[in-house]
C-alpha positions in Angstrom: 34.9 24.4 -41.3 32.2 25.6 -38.9 32.3 24.1 -35.5 29.5 24.2 -33.0 30.5 23.4 -29.4 27.6 23.4 -26.8 28.2 22.8 -23.1 26.4 22.9 -19.8 28.2 22.9 -16.4 25.8 22.6 -13.4 28.7 23.3 -11.0 29.4 26.6 -12.7 25.8 27.5 -13.6 26.9 28.0 -17.2 25.2 27.1 -20.5 27.0 28.1 -23.7 27.6 27.4 -27.3 30.7 28.4 -29.2 30.6 28.9 -32.9 34.1 28.7 -34.5 35.1 29.1 -38.1 38.3 27.5 -39.3 40.0 28.5 -42.6 43.3 27.2 -43.8 44.7 30.3 -45.6 47.0 29.2 -48.4 48.6 32.6 -48.5 49.3 35.0 -45.7 46.1 36.6 -44.6 45.2 39.4 -42.2 42.3 37.2 -41.0 43.2 34.6 -38.4 42.7 30.9 -39.2 40.3 30.5 -36.3 37.5 33.0 -35.4 35.0 32.3 -32.7 31.9 33.7 -30.8 30.6 32.4 -27.5 26.9 32.7 -26.7 26.1 32.6 -22.9 22.6 31.6 -21.9 20.7 31.6 -18.6 20.4 27.9 -17.7 17.1 28.6 -15.9 15.1 29.7 -18.9 17.4 29.6 -22.0 17.5 33.4 -22.5 20.6 34.8 -24.1 22.7 36.7 -21.5 25.8 37.7 -23.5 27.7 37.4 -26.8 31.5 37.1 -26.1 34.6 37.3 -28.2 35.3 33.5 -28.5 38.7 34.0 -30.2 40.1 35.6 -27.0 38.4 33.0 -24.8 39.7 30.1 -27.0 43.3 31.5 -27.0 43.3 32.0 -23.2 41.6 28.8 -22.1 43.7 26.6 -24.5 46.9 28.1 -23.2 45.7 27.8 -19.6 45.1 24.0 -20.0 48.5 23.7 -21.6 50.0 25.5 -18.6 48.3 23.0 -16.3 49.7 20.1 -18.3 53.1 21.7 -18.3 53.0 22.2 -14.5 52.2 18.5 -14.0 54.3 16.9 -16.7 57.4 19.0 -17.4 60.9 17.9 -16.1 62.0 19.2 -12.7 64.6 21.5 -14.2 63.2 23.1 -17.3 65.3 25.9 -18.7 64.5 26.1 -22.5 61.0 26.8 -24.0 60.5 26.2 -27.7 57.4 27.3 -29.6 56.8 26.1 -33.1 54.3 28.4 -34.8 53.8 32.2 -34.5 50.0 32.6 -34.6 47.4 33.6 -31.9 48.0 30.5 -29.9 51.8 31.1 -29.9 51.2 34.5 -28.2 48.8 33.1 -25.6 51.0 30.2 -24.7 54.1 32.4 -24.5 52.3 34.8 -22.2 51.1 32.2 -19.6 54.1 29.9 -19.7 56.6 32.7 -19.2 54.4 34.1 -16.4 54.1 30.9 -14.5 57.6 29.4 -15.2 61.1 30.7 -15.4 63.0 29.8 -18.6 66.5 30.9 -19.3 65.8 30.8 -23.1 62.8 31.0 -25.3 63.0 29.9 -29.0 60.6 30.2 -31.8 60.3 28.8 -35.3 57.7 29.5 -38.0 57.5 28.6 -41.6 57.4 32.4 -42.3 60.5 33.8 -40.7 59.0 37.2 -41.0 56.1 36.2 -38.6 58.6 34.6 -36.2 60.6 37.9 -36.1 57.4 39.9 -35.6 56.5 37.6 -32.7 60.0 38.0 -31.1 59.9 41.8 -31.4 56.4 42.2 -29.9 56.5 40.0 -26.8 57.8 41.3 -23.5 61.0 39.1 -23.2 63.9 38.0 -25.3 63.1 35.3 -27.9 65.6 33.6 -30.2 64.3 33.2 -33.8 65.5 29.9 -35.2 66.0 29.1 -38.9 64.7 25.5 -38.6 62.3 23.5 -36.4 65.2 21.2 -35.5 67.4 24.2 -34.3 64.5 25.3 -32.1 63.7 21.9 -30.7 67.1 20.4 -29.9 67.8 20.7 -26.2 64.4 22.2 -25.3 62.7 21.1 -22.1 59.2 22.3 -23.0 58.0 22.4 -26.6 54.7 23.9 -27.8 53.4 23.1 -31.3 50.8 25.6 -32.5 51.0 25.3 -36.3 48.8 24.7 -39.3 50.8 21.7 -40.3 49.1 18.7 -41.9 52.4 16.7 -42.0 54.8 16.2 -39.1 57.0 19.2 -38.3 58.4 17.8 -35.0 60.7 14.7 -35.2 61.2 12.5 -32.2 64.9 12.2 -33.1 65.3 15.9 -32.1 63.5 15.8 -28.8 65.5 15.7 -25.6 64.6 12.7 -23.4 62.3 13.8 -20.6 61.0 16.8 -22.5 57.4 17.8 -22.3 55.4 18.7 -25.5 52.1 20.5 -25.7 50.7 19.5 -29.1 47.9 22.0 -29.9 47.7 22.1 -33.7 46.6 19.3 -36.1 43.0 19.1 -35.0 41.8 16.9 -37.8 42.0 13.1 -38.1 44.3 13.4 -41.2 46.6 16.1 -39.9 49.7 15.7 -37.9 52.4 17.8 -36.2 54.4 15.0 -34.4 56.0 12.0 -36.1 55.6 8.3 -35.3 58.9 8.1 -33.4 57.8 10.7 -30.9 54.2 9.5 -30.6 55.3 5.9 -30.0 58.0 6.7 -27.5 56.2 9.1 -25.3 53.8 8.9 -22.4 50.7 10.3 -24.1 48.2 12.5 -22.2 45.0 13.9 -23.7 42.1 16.2 -22.7 39.6 13.6 -23.9 40.2 10.0 -24.9 37.0 10.0 -27.0 37.9 13.2 -28.9 41.6 12.2 -29.4 40.6 8.8 -30.8 38.3 10.4 -33.3 39.8 13.8 -34.1 43.6 13.8 -33.6 45.7 12.6 -36.6 48.7 12.6 -34.3 47.0 9.9 -32.2 45.0 8.0 -34.9 47.7 7.8 -37.6 50.5 6.8 -35.3 48.5 4.2 -33.4 49.9 5.6 -30.1 48.4 4.4 -26.9 46.8 7.0 -24.7 48.2 6.8 -21.1 45.8 9.1 -19.4 43.4 12.1 -19.6 44.7 15.2 -17.9 41.7 15.1 -15.6 42.8 11.7 -14.3 46.2 13.2 -13.3 44.5 16.1 -11.6 42.2 13.7 -9.7 45.2 11.5 -8.7 44.0 8.4 -10.4 46.9 8.4 -12.9 50.5 9.5 -12.3 52.0 12.5 -14.1 55.4 10.8 -15.1 57.4 14.0 -15.4 60.6 12.0 -15.6 59.5 10.6 -19.0 59.1 12.2 -22.4 55.5 13.4 -22.3 53.0 14.7 -24.9 49.8 16.5 -24.0 47.5 16.4 -27.1 45.1 19.3 -26.7 41.9 19.4 -28.8 39.9 21.6 -26.5 36.7 20.9 -24.6 33.4 22.9 -24.8 33.2 23.0 -21.1 36.4 25.0 -21.0 34.7 27.7 -23.1 31.6 27.6 -20.8 33.6 28.0 -17.6 35.8 30.8 -19.1 32.8 32.6 -20.6 30.9 32.5 -17.3 34.1 33.8 -15.5 34.3 36.7 -17.9 30.6 37.5 -17.6 30.6 37.4 -13.8 33.7 39.7 -13.7 32.0 42.1 -16.1 28.7 42.0 -14.2 30.5 42.7 -10.9 32.3 45.7 -12.4 29.0 47.1 -13.9 
């Protein structure tokens, strides 16, 4: 797939387009599944100001939004972090979640145990490699799903009541990471109702009702419900790329 994500933010004086290629590698490949480039334009006249590494921006901004959701929605006493998947998003999510929150244990599972072990040996803190998704999930307080799964790999039967899940993979209407039991028994938060209703197989195929957009919680128009089992379905918004790209460009400009 080739995705084109244009955005304009008057508040941030940012006009961008992200071009992202998405390839489902059937065999292990040195090339990542997602590769992206962000073009930053001058909103006053449309001239191109910068070409930025969109893969880094995508990884960082996606994890940053998950961190906001986690801060708002996770249980009061969260001790165990579980990550399902060991790709680029697993690294960026681990980095920010362990920086912002204190977990007593971090677990990881991946279809390729070799990739999970590589992840565990390359990050800065101790990570327990699990032999199954169920082993990783049971008892976890915060769960992150960042996989290439097209069928559910996370069962609601395994999830601790009151846990928070950041569901980042399965970005197509016919792909899923979470099963019906979890989707129908959680309080579901999304970044965009419109996008989730058209693009998320987890939402569409389960028929789950969306409780709120994350922005509604931030504005105080909807409650966070951290005492309940919560799912944040992340699809990503182009405006996140625009704000992040402008931030990077301004920091570079100030330094040069």
